[in-house]
C-alpha positions as CSV (number, residue, x, y, z in Angstrom):
1,M,34.0,36.8,47.9
2,A,34.7,35.4,44.4
3,T,36.3,37.8,41.9
4,P,34.8,38.2,38.4
5,T,37.8,36.2,37.0
6,Q,37.0,33.3,39.3
7,S,33.3,33.5,38.5
8,R,34.1,33.2,34.8
9,R,36.3,30.2,35.4
10,L,33.5,28.5,37.2
11,L,30.8,29.4,34.8
12,R,32.6,28.6,31.6
13,P,32.9,24.8,32.1
14,L,29.3,24.8,33.3
15,L,28.2,26.6,30.1
16,Y,30.2,24.3,27.9
17,T,28.8,21.2,29.7
18,T,25.3,22.5,29.4
19,A,25.7,23.3,25.7
20,A,27.2,19.9,25.0
21,A,24.4,18.2,26.9
22,A,21.8,20.2,25.0
23,L,23.4,19.4,21.7
24,G,23.8,15.7,22.5
25,G,20.2,15.5,23.8
26,G,19.0,17.2,20.6
27,I,20.8,14.8,18.4
28,L,19.5,11.8,20.4
29,Y,16.0,13.2,20.3
30,Y,16.2,13.8,16.6
31,S,17.6,10.2,16.0
32,Y,15.1,8.4,18.3
33,R,12.1,10.7,18.2
34,P,8.6,9.1,17.7
35,R,7.7,8.5,14.1
36,N,4.4,7.9,12.5
37,I,5.1,4.9,10.3
38,P,2.7,4.6,7.4
39,G,0.4,1.6,7.8
40,S,1.4,1.0,11.5
41,S,-1.4,3.1,13.0
42,A,-5.0,2.0,13.4
43,P,-6.9,2.1,10.1
44,A,-9.1,5.1,9.4
45,V,-12.0,2.7,9.0
46,P,-12.2,-0.3,11.4
47,P,-12.5,-3.8,9.9
48,P,-16.0,-5.1,9.4
49,G,-17.6,-7.0,12.3
50,Y,-20.9,-8.6,13.3
51,N,-24.2,-6.8,13.8
52,E,-26.6,-7.4,16.7
53,G,-28.1,-10.4,15.0
54,G,-24.7,-12.1,14.9
55,T,-24.4,-11.9,11.1
56,F,-21.3,-10.6,9.4
57,A,-21.6,-7.1,8.0
58,P,-19.1,-6.9,5.0
59,P,-18.0,-3.5,3.7
60,R,-20.0,-2.0,0.8
61,F,-17.5,-0.5,-1.6
62,P,-18.6,1.6,-4.5
63,A,-18.0,0.0,-7.9
64,V,-16.4,1.6,-10.9
65,R,-18.6,1.9,-14.1
66,T,-18.2,-0.9,-16.6
67,R,-15.8,-0.5,-19.5
68,E,-18.8,-0.4,-21.9
69,Q,-20.3,2.4,-20.0
70,Q,-17.0,4.3,-20.0
71,I,-16.7,3.9,-23.8
72,A,-20.3,5.2,-24.1
73,D,-19.3,8.3,-22.2
74,L,-16.4,8.9,-24.5
75,K,-18.7,8.6,-27.6
76,R,-21.1,11.0,-25.9
77,S,-18.5,13.7,-25.8
78,A,-18.8,13.9,-29.6
79,G,-22.7,13.8,-29.5
80,V,-22.9,10.0,-30.4
81,R,-25.7,8.2,-28.5
82,N,-27.5,5.0,-29.1
83,H,-30.1,3.0,-27.3
84,V,-27.5,1.1,-25.2
85,E,-25.9,4.4,-24.1
86,K,-29.3,5.9,-23.3
87,A,-30.0,3.0,-21.0
88,S,-26.8,3.3,-19.1
89,T,-26.7,5.8,-16.2
90,R,-24.0,8.3,-15.6
91,G,-23.4,7.4,-12.0
92,I,-20.7,9.5,-10.5
93,G,-20.2,11.3,-13.8
94,A,-23.5,13.1,-13.2
95,L,-21.8,14.9,-10.3
96,F,-19.7,16.9,-12.7
97,G,-22.5,18.5,-14.6
98,S,-23.3,15.9,-17.2
99,H,-26.7,15.7,-18.9
100,A,-26.9,11.9,-19.0
101,G,-30.3,11.9,-17.5
102,R,-31.8,13.1,-20.8
103,D,-33.3,10.3,-22.8
104,D,-35.1,12.1,-25.6
105,G,-32.9,10.7,-28.3
106,V,-32.1,14.2,-29.6
107,V,-28.5,15.3,-29.6
108,G,-28.7,19.1,-29.5
109,E,-26.0,21.6,-29.7
110,R,-26.2,22.4,-25.9
111,E,-26.0,18.7,-24.9
112,E,-23.0,18.1,-27.2
113,E,-21.2,21.0,-25.7
114,A,-22.1,19.9,-22.2
115,E,-20.6,16.4,-22.8
116,V,-17.2,17.7,-24.0
117,Y,-14.4,16.8,-21.7
118,D,-12.3,19.4,-20.0
119,L,-9.2,17.2,-20.5
120,L,-8.3,14.1,-22.5
121,V,-5.2,12.4,-21.2
122,I,-3.4,10.1,-23.6
123,G,-1.4,7.4,-21.7
124,S,-2.3,5.8,-18.4
125,G,1.0,5.1,-16.8
126,A,2.0,6.6,-13.5
127,T,1.9,10.2,-14.9
128,G,-1.3,9.8,-17.0
129,S,-3.2,8.1,-14.2
130,G,-1.9,10.7,-11.7
131,I,-3.1,13.5,-14.0
132,A,-6.5,12.0,-14.3
133,L,-6.8,11.6,-10.5
134,D,-5.6,15.2,-9.9
135,A,-8.0,16.7,-12.4
136,A,-11.0,14.6,-11.3
137,T,-10.5,15.6,-7.6
138,R,-10.4,19.3,-8.7
139,G,-13.9,18.9,-10.2
140,L,-12.8,18.7,-13.8
141,K,-14.4,16.4,-16.4
142,V,-11.5,14.3,-17.5
143,A,-10.9,11.1,-19.7
144,V,-7.8,9.0,-19.9
145,V,-7.2,6.4,-22.7
146,E,-4.4,3.9,-22.9
147,R,-3.4,1.9,-26.0
148,D,-2.3,-1.1,-23.9
149,D,-3.0,-1.5,-20.2
150,F,-2.5,0.7,-17.1
151,G,1.3,0.8,-16.4
152,S,2.1,-1.6,-19.3
153,G,5.2,0.3,-20.2
154,T,7.9,1.9,-18.1
155,S,5.6,2.2,-15.0
156,S,5.5,-1.5,-14.4
157,K,9.2,-2.1,-15.1
158,S,10.9,0.1,-12.5
159,T,13.3,-0.7,-9.7
160,K,10.3,-0.7,-7.3
161,L,11.9,2.1,-5.2
162,V,10.2,5.3,-3.9
163,H,13.3,7.3,-3.2
164,G,14.9,10.7,-3.2
165,G,18.1,9.5,-4.8
166,V,21.3,9.2,-2.7
167,R,23.5,9.3,-5.8
168,Y,21.7,12.5,-7.0
169,L,22.5,14.1,-3.6
170,E,26.2,13.1,-4.0
171,K,26.3,14.8,-7.4
172,A,24.6,17.9,-6.0
173,V,27.2,18.3,-3.3
174,W,30.3,17.6,-5.4
175,E,29.1,19.5,-8.5
176,L,27.5,22.3,-6.4
177,D,24.4,21.7,-8.5
178,Y,21.3,23.4,-7.0
179,N,18.9,21.8,-9.5
180,Q,20.1,18.3,-8.3
181,Y,19.6,19.3,-4.7
182,K,16.1,20.7,-5.5
183,L,15.3,17.4,-7.2
184,V,16.3,15.3,-4.2
185,K,14.4,17.6,-1.8
186,E,11.3,17.4,-3.9
187,A,11.5,13.6,-4.2
188,L,11.9,13.2,-0.5
189,R,8.7,15.2,0.1
190,E,6.9,13.2,-2.5
191,R,8.2,10.0,-1.0
192,K,6.2,10.7,2.2
193,Y,3.0,11.6,0.4
194,F,3.4,8.4,-1.6
195,L,3.6,6.2,1.5
196,D,0.8,8.0,3.3
197,T,-1.8,7.8,0.5
198,A,-1.1,4.1,-0.4
199,P,0.3,2.4,2.8
200,H,-0.8,-1.0,1.6
201,L,1.2,-0.8,-1.6
202,S,4.4,0.8,-0.3
203,M,6.7,0.4,2.7
204,W,9.9,1.7,4.2
205,L,12.9,-0.4,3.4
206,P,16.4,-0.3,5.0
207,I,19.1,-0.4,2.4
208,M,22.7,-1.4,3.2
209,L,25.7,0.4,1.9
210,P,28.8,-1.9,2.3
211,I,32.0,-0.2,3.3
212,E,35.3,-1.7,2.3
213,K,37.8,0.9,3.5
214,W,37.9,2.6,6.9
215,W,38.0,6.1,5.4
216,Q,34.8,5.5,3.5
217,A,32.9,5.2,6.8
218,P,32.9,9.0,7.6
219,Y,32.3,9.9,4.0
220,F,29.2,7.7,3.6
221,W,28.0,8.5,7.2
222,A,28.0,12.2,6.3
223,G,26.2,11.5,3.1
224,T,23.4,9.4,4.7
225,K,23.0,11.9,7.6
226,F,22.6,14.7,5.1
227,Y,20.0,12.6,3.3
228,D,18.2,12.2,6.7
229,L,18.5,15.9,7.3
230,L,17.0,16.8,4.0
231,A,14.1,14.5,4.6
232,G,13.3,16.2,7.8
233,S,9.8,15.4,9.0
234,E,9.3,13.4,5.8
235,G,11.9,10.9,7.0
236,I,11.1,7.9,9.2
237,E,14.3,6.3,10.6
238,S,17.8,7.7,10.8
239,S,20.7,6.0,9.1
240,Y,23.1,4.0,11.2
241,F,26.5,2.3,11.1
242,L,27.0,-1.4,11.4
243,T,30.3,-3.1,12.3
244,K,31.5,-5.9,10.1
245,S,29.9,-8.6,12.4
246,K,26.6,-6.8,12.6
247,A,26.6,-6.2,8.8
248,L,27.1,-9.9,8.2
249,D,24.4,-10.8,10.7
250,A,21.9,-8.5,8.9
251,F,23.0,-9.6,5.4
252,P,24.7,-13.0,5.7
253,M,25.1,-13.3,2.0
254,L,27.8,-10.6,1.8
255,K,31.4,-11.6,1.3
256,K,33.5,-11.2,4.4
257,N,36.9,-10.5,2.8
258,G,37.6,-6.8,2.6
259,L,34.4,-5.8,4.4
260,F,35.0,-3.0,7.1
261,G,31.3,-2.4,8.0
262,A,28.2,-1.0,6.5
263,L,25.8,2.0,6.7
264,V,22.1,1.5,6.6
265,Y,19.7,4.2,5.4
266,Y,16.0,4.2,4.7
267,D,14.0,4.6,1.5
268,G,10.6,3.5,0.2
269,A,9.7,0.5,-1.9
270,H,6.4,-0.3,-3.7
271,N,4.4,-2.6,-6.0
272,D,4.6,-0.3,-9.1
273,S,1.9,-1.8,-11.4
274,R,-0.6,-2.3,-8.6
275,M,0.0,1.3,-7.6
276,N,-0.7,2.3,-11.2
277,V,-3.9,0.3,-11.4
278,S,-5.0,1.8,-8.0
279,L,-4.4,5.3,-9.3
280,A,-6.5,4.7,-12.4
281,M,-9.3,3.0,-10.4
282,T,-9.4,5.8,-7.8
283,A,-9.6,8.3,-10.6
284,A,-12.5,6.3,-12.1
285,L,-14.3,6.4,-8.7
286,Y,-13.9,10.2,-8.5
287,G,-15.6,10.5,-11.9
288,A,-12.8,10.2,-14.5
289,T,-13.6,8.2,-17.6
290,V,-10.8,5.6,-17.7
291,V,-10.4,3.1,-20.6
292,N,-7.5,0.8,-21.4
293,H,-6.8,-1.0,-24.8
294,L,-8.1,2.1,-26.6
295,E,-5.6,3.4,-29.2
296,V,-5.4,7.0,-30.4
297,T,-5.2,6.9,-34.2
298,G,-5.2,10.7,-34.8
299,L,-5.7,14.1,-33.3
300,E,-8.6,16.5,-34.3
301,K,-8.2,20.3,-34.7
302,D,-10.7,23.1,-35.1
303,V,-10.7,25.7,-37.9
304,S,-8.1,27.8,-36.0
305,G,-5.7,24.9,-35.8
306,K,-6.2,24.3,-32.1
307,L,-6.7,20.7,-30.8
308,N,-10.2,19.8,-29.8
309,G,-10.3,16.0,-29.8
310,A,-8.8,12.7,-30.8
311,R,-9.8,9.6,-32.9
312,V,-9.6,6.3,-31.1
313,K,-10.3,2.6,-31.8
314,D,-11.1,-0.2,-29.4
315,L,-8.4,-2.9,-29.7
316,V,-10.4,-5.4,-27.6
317,Q,-12.8,-5.6,-30.5
318,E,-10.0,-6.6,-32.8
319,K,-8.9,-9.4,-30.4
320,N,-12.5,-10.6,-30.5
321,G,-12.2,-10.9,-34.3
322,K,-14.4,-7.9,-35.1
323,K,-13.6,-4.7,-36.9
324,A,-12.6,-2.0,-34.5
325,E,-14.9,1.0,-34.8
326,E,-13.2,4.3,-34.8
327,F,-14.9,7.2,-33.0
328,T,-14.0,10.7,-31.8
329,I,-13.5,12.0,-28.3
330,R,-14.1,15.8,-27.8
331,A,-12.1,17.7,-25.2
332,K,-11.1,21.3,-24.5
333,G,-7.5,20.3,-24.0
334,I,-5.3,17.2,-24.7
335,I,-2.4,16.0,-22.5
336,N,0.3,13.7,-23.9
337,A,1.6,11.4,-21.1
338,T,2.9,8.5,-23.1
339,G,6.4,8.1,-21.7
340,P,8.8,6.6,-24.2
341,F,6.1,7.0,-26.9
342,T,5.9,10.8,-26.3
343,D,7.3,11.8,-29.7
344,S,4.8,9.6,-31.7
345,I,1.9,11.7,-30.2
346,R,3.8,14.9,-30.7
347,K,4.3,14.0,-34.4
348,M,0.6,13.3,-34.7
349,D,0.1,16.9,-33.8
350,D,3.0,18.3,-35.9
351,Q,5.2,16.2,-38.1
352,R,8.0,18.8,-38.1
353,V,8.8,18.7,-34.3
354,D,12.2,17.5,-33.2
355,E,12.2,14.4,-31.0
356,I,12.7,15.1,-27.3
357,V,12.9,11.6,-25.9
358,A,16.3,9.9,-25.5
359,P,15.2,6.3,-24.6
360,S,17.4,4.4,-22.1
361,S,17.1,0.7,-21.4
362,G,17.1,-0.4,-17.8
363,V,17.4,-4.2,-17.3
364,H,16.4,-5.9,-14.1
365,V,16.6,-9.6,-13.2
366,I,14.6,-11.5,-10.6
367,L,16.4,-14.1,-8.4
368,P,15.1,-16.4,-5.7
369,G,14.4,-14.9,-2.3
370,Y,17.3,-16.6,-0.7
371,Y,19.7,-14.2,-2.3
372,S,18.7,-11.4,0.1
373,P,17.2,-11.0,3.6
374,A,13.5,-10.5,3.6
375,N,13.7,-6.9,5.0
376,M,17.0,-5.5,3.9
377,G,18.1,-4.2,0.5
378,L,21.6,-3.4,-0.7
379,I,23.1,-0.7,-2.9
380,D,26.5,-1.0,-4.7
381,P,27.4,2.6,-5.4
382,K,30.5,1.9,-7.5
383,T,30.1,-1.0,-10.0
384,S,32.8,-2.0,-12.5
385,D,31.7,0.8,-14.9
386,G,30.7,3.4,-12.3
387,R,27.0,2.8,-12.4
388,V,24.8,2.1,-9.3
389,I,23.1,-1.3,-8.8
390,F,20.4,-2.1,-6.3
391,F,19.8,-5.6,-4.8
392,L,16.3,-5.6,-3.1
393,P,13.8,-8.0,-1.6
394,W,10.5,-7.8,-3.6
395,Q,7.4,-9.9,-3.4
396,G,9.3,-12.8,-1.8
397,N,12.0,-12.8,-4.5
398,T,15.1,-10.6,-5.1
399,I,15.3,-7.9,-7.7
400,A,18.7,-6.7,-9.0
401,G,19.3,-3.9,-11.5
402,T,19.6,-1.7,-13.3
403,T,21.6,-1.1,-16.5
404,D,21.5,2.2,-18.3
405,A,22.1,2.1,-22.1
406,P,20.7,3.8,-25.2
407,T,18.0,1.7,-26.9
408,N,15.3,1.7,-29.5
409,I,11.7,2.2,-28.6
410,T,9.6,-1.0,-28.8
411,Q,6.4,-2.0,-26.9
412,N,7.9,-5.0,-25.2
413,P,11.7,-4.8,-25.2
414,I,13.7,-7.9,-24.4
415,A,16.5,-8.0,-21.9
416,G,19.8,-8.8,-23.6
417,E,21.9,-11.7,-22.5
418,E,24.9,-9.4,-22.2
419,E,23.1,-7.1,-19.8
420,I,21.8,-10.0,-17.7
421,E,25.4,-11.4,-17.4
422,W,26.7,-8.0,-16.4
423,I,24.2,-7.8,-13.5
424,L,25.1,-11.3,-12.4
425,A,28.8,-10.5,-12.6
426,E,28.3,-7.4,-10.4
427,I,26.3,-9.5,-7.9
428,R,29.1,-12.1,-7.6
429,G,31.5,-9.2,-6.7
430,Y,29.8,-8.5,-3.4
431,L,28.3,-11.9,-2.4
432,A,30.1,-14.5,-0.5
433,P,32.3,-16.8,-2.8
434,D,30.5,-19.9,-1.6
435,I,27.2,-18.6,-3.1
436,N,27.2,-19.7,-6.7
437,V,25.4,-17.0,-8.7
438,R,24.1,-18.9,-11.7
439,R,22.3,-17.9,-14.9
440,G,19.8,-20.6,-14.1
441,D,18.8,-18.8,-10.9
442,V,17.3,-15.9,-13.0
443,L,13.5,-16.5,-12.7
444,A,12.6,-13.5,-14.9
445,A,14.4,-10.6,-16.7
446,W,12.9,-7.6,-18.3
447,S,13.9,-4.3,-19.9
448,G,12.1,-1.0,-19.1
449,I,12.6,2.0,-21.3
450,R,13.3,5.2,-19.3
451,P,12.1,8.2,-21.3
452,L,14.9,10.7,-20.6
453,V,14.1,14.0,-22.3
454,R,15.8,17.0,-23.9
455,D,14.4,20.5,-23.5
456,P,13.5,21.7,-27.1
457,K,14.0,25.3,-25.9
458,A,17.5,24.7,-24.5
459,R,20.5,26.0,-26.5
460,N,22.3,22.7,-26.1
461,T,19.6,20.3,-27.3
462,E,21.9,17.3,-26.6
463,S,21.8,17.8,-22.9
464,L,19.1,15.8,-21.0
465,V,17.0,17.4,-18.3
466,R,17.4,15.7,-14.9
467,N,13.7,15.6,-13.9
468,H,10.5,16.1,-15.9
469,L,9.6,18.5,-18.7
470,I,6.2,20.1,-19.5
471,T,5.9,21.6,-23.0
472,V,3.0,23.2,-25.0
473,S,2.8,23.0,-28.8
474,D,1.4,25.7,-31.0
475,S,-1.9,23.8,-31.4
476,G,-2.2,23.4,-27.6
477,L,-0.9,19.9,-27.0
478,I,0.5,19.7,-23.4
479,T,3.3,17.1,-23.1
480,C,4.6,15.9,-19.8
481,A,7.6,13.6,-20.1
482,G,10.6,12.4,-18.1
483,G,10.6,12.3,-14.3
484,K,10.4,9.2,-12.1
485,W,7.8,7.2,-10.2
486,T,8.5,8.9,-6.9
487,T,7.5,12.3,-8.3
488,Y,4.5,11.3,-10.4
489,R,2.1,13.3,-8.1
490,Q,4.1,16.5,-8.4
491,M,4.4,16.0,-12.2
492,A,0.6,15.6,-12.4
493,E,-0.1,18.7,-10.2
494,E,2.1,20.9,-12.4
495,T,0.6,19.5,-15.6
496,V,-3.0,20.1,-14.4
497,D,-2.0,23.6,-13.2
498,E,-0.7,24.3,-16.7
499,A,-3.8,22.9,-18.3
500,I,-6.2,25.0,-16.2
501,K,-4.2,28.1,-17.2
502,L,-3.9,27.2,-20.9
503,Y,-7.4,26.0,-21.6
504,K,-9.1,28.5,-19.2
505,L,-10.7,25.7,-17.2
506,S,-12.8,26.2,-14.0
507,P,-12.0,23.7,-11.3
508,G,-14.4,23.6,-8.4
509,P,-15.2,21.7,-5.2
510,V,-16.3,18.0,-5.4
511,T,-19.3,18.1,-3.1
512,H,-20.6,14.5,-3.5
513,A,-17.5,12.3,-3.7
514,P,-18.2,8.5,-3.5
515,R,-17.6,6.8,-0.1
516,I,-14.5,5.1,-1.3
517,S,-13.9,3.7,2.1
518,G,-17.1,1.7,1.8
519,T,-18.5,3.3,5.0
520,E,-19.9,6.6,6.2
521,H,-17.0,7.1,8.6
522,I,-14.9,9.0,6.1
523,D,-16.0,12.0,3.9
524,D,-13.6,11.9,1.0
525,A,-14.9,15.2,-0.3
526,A,-14.1,17.1,2.8
527,T,-10.9,18.6,1.5
528,L,-11.7,18.7,-2.2
529,D,-12.1,22.5,-2.7
530,G,-11.0,22.7,-6.3
531,T,-7.3,23.0,-5.5
532,C,-4.8,20.2,-5.8
533,Q,-5.3,17.8,-2.8
534,T,-3.7,14.6,-4.1
535,H,-1.1,14.7,-1.3
536,Q,-3.9,13.6,1.0
537,V,-6.3,11.8,-1.3
538,R,-6.1,8.1,-0.2
539,L,-6.2,5.5,-2.9
540,L,-8.8,2.8,-2.9
541,G,-7.8,0.1,-0.4
542,A,-5.9,2.5,1.9
543,H,-8.8,3.5,4.2
544,G,-9.3,0.2,6.0
545,Y,-5.7,-1.1,5.7
546,S,-3.5,-1.9,8.7
547,K,-0.6,-4.3,9.3
548,T,-2.9,-6.6,11.2
549,L,-5.8,-6.7,8.6
550,F,-4.6,-10.0,7.3
551,I,-5.6,-11.6,10.6
552,N,-9.2,-10.5,10.2
553,L,-9.1,-12.0,6.7
554,I,-7.8,-15.4,8.0
555,Q,-10.4,-15.5,10.8
556,H,-13.4,-14.8,8.5
557,F,-12.5,-16.4,5.2
558,G,-10.1,-19.1,6.3
559,V,-7.4,-18.2,3.8
560,E,-3.8,-19.2,4.2
561,T,-1.6,-16.8,6.2
562,E,0.8,-16.2,3.2
563,V,-2.2,-15.5,1.0
564,A,-3.9,-13.2,3.5
565,R,-0.7,-11.1,3.9
566,H,-0.4,-10.9,0.1
567,L,-4.0,-9.9,-0.4
568,T,-3.9,-7.1,2.2
569,E,-0.6,-5.8,0.9
570,S,-1.8,-5.8,-2.7
571,Y,-5.4,-4.7,-2.3
572,G,-5.7,-3.1,1.1
573,D,-9.2,-3.2,2.4
574,R,-10.4,-4.5,-1.0
575,A,-8.9,-7.8,0.1
576,W,-12.4,-8.5,1.6
577,T,-13.9,-8.4,-1.9
578,V,-11.0,-10.5,-3.4
579,A,-11.3,-13.2,-0.8
580,A,-15.1,-13.3,-1.2
581,L,-14.6,-13.9,-5.0
582,S,-12.3,-16.9,-4.3
583,T,-13.4,-20.5,-4.7
584,P,-14.1,-22.7,-1.7
585,T,-11.5,-25.4,-1.5
586,D,-13.7,-28.1,0.2
587,K,-10.8,-28.6,2.7
588,R,-10.7,-28.1,6.4
589,F,-8.0,-25.4,5.7
590,P,-7.6,-23.3,3.8
591,V,-11.3,-22.8,3.4
592,R,-11.1,-20.4,0.4
593,G,-8.6,-19.5,-2.3
594,V,-7.2,-21.8,-5.0
595,R,-3.7,-20.8,-6.0
596,I,-3.0,-20.2,-9.6
597,S,0.6,-21.1,-9.0
598,A,1.8,-23.4,-6.3
599,L,5.0,-21.3,-5.8
600,Y,3.2,-18.0,-5.1
601,P,0.3,-16.7,-3.1
602,F,-1.8,-15.5,-6.0
603,I,-5.4,-17.0,-6.0
604,D,-8.3,-17.4,-8.3
605,G,-10.3,-14.6,-6.7
606,E,-7.8,-12.1,-7.9
607,V,-8.5,-12.9,-11.5
608,R,-12.3,-12.4,-11.0
609,Y,-11.6,-9.2,-9.2
610,A,-9.3,-7.9,-11.9
611,V,-11.9,-8.4,-14.6
612,R,-14.9,-7.1,-12.6
613,H,-13.3,-4.2,-10.8
614,E,-10.0,-3.3,-12.5
615,Y,-10.8,-3.5,-16.3
616,A,-8.5,-6.4,-17.0
617,Q,-9.1,-7.4,-20.6
618,T,-6.3,-9.8,-21.4
619,A,-4.4,-12.6,-19.7
620,V,-1.3,-10.4,-19.8
621,D,-3.2,-7.7,-17.8
622,V,-3.7,-10.3,-15.1
623,L,-0.3,-12.1,-15.1
624,A,1.8,-9.0,-15.4
625,R,0.0,-6.1,-13.8
626,R,-2.9,-7.3,-11.5
627,T,-0.8,-10.1,-10.1
628,R,3.0,-9.9,-10.6
629,L,3.5,-13.5,-11.6
630,A,5.1,-12.8,-15.0
631,F,7.6,-10.4,-13.4
632,L,8.4,-12.9,-10.6
633,N,8.8,-16.1,-12.6
634,A,8.3,-16.4,-16.3
635,Q,8.1,-20.2,-16.3
636,A,5.5,-20.2,-13.5
637,A,3.5,-17.6,-15.4
638,L,3.5,-19.9,-18.4
639,E,2.3,-22.9,-16.3
640,A,-0.5,-20.8,-14.8
641,L,-1.7,-19.5,-18.1
642,P,-4.3,-22.2,-18.8
643,I,-6.0,-21.4,-15.4
644,I,-5.9,-17.6,-16.1
645,I,-7.4,-18.0,-19.6
646,D,-10.2,-20.3,-18.4
647,L,-11.2,-18.0,-15.5
648,M,-11.2,-14.9,-17.7
649,A,-13.1,-16.7,-20.5
650,E,-15.8,-17.5,-17.9
651,E,-16.0,-13.9,-16.9
652,L,-15.7,-12.2,-20.3
653,K,-17.5,-14.9,-22.4
654,W,-14.6,-15.7,-24.6
655,D,-15.0,-18.2,-27.4
656,G,-12.4,-20.7,-28.4
657,R,-10.9,-18.4,-31.0
658,R,-10.3,-15.6,-28.4
659,K,-8.7,-18.1,-26.0
660,D,-6.3,-19.2,-28.8
661,V,-5.4,-15.5,-29.4
662,E,-4.8,-15.0,-25.7
663,W,-2.5,-18.0,-25.6
664,R,-0.3,-16.8,-28.5
665,D,-0.2,-13.2,-27.3
666,T,0.7,-14.1,-23.7
667,V,3.4,-16.5,-24.6
668,Q,5.0,-13.9,-26.9
669,F,4.8,-11.4,-24.1
670,L,6.5,-13.8,-21.7
671,A,9.5,-13.8,-24.0
672,S,10.0,-10.2,-22.9
673,M,10.0,-11.5,-19.3
674,G,12.8,-13.9,-19.9
675,L,11.0,-17.0,-20.9
676,A,13.3,-19.5,-22.7
677,K,13.2,-19.3,-26.5
678,S,12.3,-23.0,-26.8
679,K,9.1,-22.3,-24.8
680,L,7.7,-19.8,-27.3
681,S,6.2,-22.6,-29.3
682,V,4.7,-24.7,-26.5
683,T,1.0,-25.5,-26.6
684,R,-1.6,-25.6,-23.9
685,K,-1.5,-29.4,-24.0
686,D,2.3,-29.3,-23.4
687,V,1.8,-27.2,-20.3
688,E,-1.1,-29.2,-18.9
689,S,0.9,-32.4,-19.4
690,G,3.9,-31.0,-17.6
691,R,6.2,-31.1,-20.7
692,A,6.7,-27.3,-20.6
693,G,9.2,-27.7,-17.8
694,E,11.6,-29.9,-19.9
695,Y,14.8,-28.4,-21.2
696,D,17.6,-29.6,-23.5
697,E,21.1,-29.8,-22.0
698,H,22.1,-26.3,-23.2
699,E,18.9,-24.6,-21.9
700,R,19.0,-26.6,-18.7
701,K,22.3,-24.9,-17.8
702,L,20.8,-21.5,-18.6
703,Y,17.3,-21.7,-17.1
704,S,17.2,-24.6,-14.6
705,R,17.4,-23.5,-11.0
706,H,19.0,-26.7,-9.8
707,D,21.2,-29.6,-11.0
708,R,19.7,-32.8,-12.2
709,P,18.4,-35.1,-9.4
710,A,21.5,-36.4,-7.7
711,D,22.2,-40.1,-7.6
712,T,21.8,-41.9,-4.4
713,M,24.6,-41.1,-2.0
714,E,26.9,-44.1,-1.5
715,S,26.7,-43.6,2.3
716,D,22.9,-44.1,2.0
717,S,23.0,-47.1,-0.3
718,K,22.0,-50.5,1.0
719,I,24.2,-52.2,-1.7
720,E,27.9,-52.8,-1.1
721,P,30.3,-50.2,-2.6
722,G,31.2,-51.1,-6.2
723,H,28.1,-53.2,-6.7
724,N,25.5,-50.5,-6.9
725,P,24.3,-50.2,-10.5
726,V,23.0,-46.7,-9.7
727,V,26.2,-45.3,-8.3
728,G,29.5,-45.5,-10.1
729,K,32.9,-44.5,-8.8
730,D,32.8,-41.4,-11.0
731,S,29.3,-40.4,-10.0
732,P,28.9,-36.6,-9.2
733,A,27.0,-37.7,-6.1
734,N,30.2,-39.0,-4.6
735,K,32.4,-36.1,-5.3
């Protein structure tokens, strides 16, 4: 019979083995557990098919109200009506208690009060558009106005990442900073919501972290695993280690010398300005009044000194050569969400306020796609001056950035040559020496102004807050500033919560939401009970999107594969409408879709869709924010400009004068995208004749992507060596 001591000797190894097996199994399960990858599951709405009669049944998507109707709604808030406005119907706006059905021509006190907005949001970047969507889906009557275009400022000039922030996590650990930790945790949660609500515009991206010393491997491994752990169920794939050979196989452009291996972790990437436009359009479908190119010229107050409206003017009228009419918008509360221009609105309210924005310039450059793998990014955590630089695939090209330096606030800042060269120098440091990183490879370069903010209530007013800041002025102006793209939804939620409390608003359920999916399969109002539900409100285009939708598009419309992929990844299920608006080619294949640039998959149907369904009013709206051509290649954007202007002129009935205005304004804008200075004076005739691609010797070295056409190689010449008049002994072709 075994003694107790002998039993313990037998049981102890068994318990240790069982515990080790359980722990190992748990780790394996956590690392390889099934994940629900956004966009990989079947679409909530199946693709359209054929009915019993054999005819194709296209989806029927609800349309946003026209810009003219939206402006009429704004005027109505102050009791201004005319015969045109009477004739227009309120559409979805009627669902929120409007009295647009009245057509008696009398503006009574009750009607004027009924038409006042609950909220007026100034600025329609990521934050402003997010606030409008949040408020509209809580049953509030909201308007958002934008001086330029949706996302025309910082929101279209980001690094294109949806991330928690690995470097913030490192600071949180080393500095024992709970606020930094909380910021990362919040951003990781928002990252998941972001990818779930717009799977067509965002994706998971593996990012490589090169390791040069063996001792860095456990340090970075621990950091990325902690990042995975913080993400929890919001994560998708676990980080992993790559040996040197595997790292070079995954990212062959890396330099081999001094490379020990690499760690790969996952973050999100997105198409920022398309995301911004989709937010604004979804808000419009839910009943928000959304108008771009409408400038706020002043704020209105009641007798008690509280804000009750704003004066605005339509800048599109000025572009058309007419005097812009000023009118007033009435609202119970006003929210300032103007990013870098925050202080200009705050000073409209009170000239005495201290400025809270500390603008910082972030420069990015675009390089050809061959500089990076198609599905792998790279982060350099320790540049020559201690900053972090990202190197990411984006829209078929490669984006590199960013810098971080104090700057002045301008509407279209220009990337400095010194900052561009710094980024290129950093890139040369981790790419293989046989890859010649040239200034001429920079296809576009831009500067985005990040609105870092100081808390005016803090004792040390020089210190900057790490996330966003919500303040309220004595007159009732709510300002939301700071933050980043990833947390736009959380910022919007907190701002609307503050507005409801401050202005004593009454949110309620949205009982008759439009069928944004275009079918009866999805009831988008099911969860809209008056509380914030934007974490599950899918943006337009998301309902019918799947990773195989592009195949249906090819099979029905006969568009090119590259074009079909681009359309579904930029418009989701709205790609059906875009393809239908595209011109037949009169070719066997592709059947539809005329490219506006031979180098990129943007087609003519996108221009028509942008005007009819996304409020595009200028050529820059289309080149920069509906398509991304200006951000991808400034020269290609210039060469596509005649086509863009002609298509928009056909849609918007522009005369010759307006077309000339568009040409001048767009070429000037392209200067902020990195267009060569000598091209700023080119005419339309120069572009159409092909002369816009010519450079002098100095600019050719700066902007040309390739050397001059090489002479015939001597080995290929049919003329005896020494007798060829084309090839000399000193020819570069023979060196």
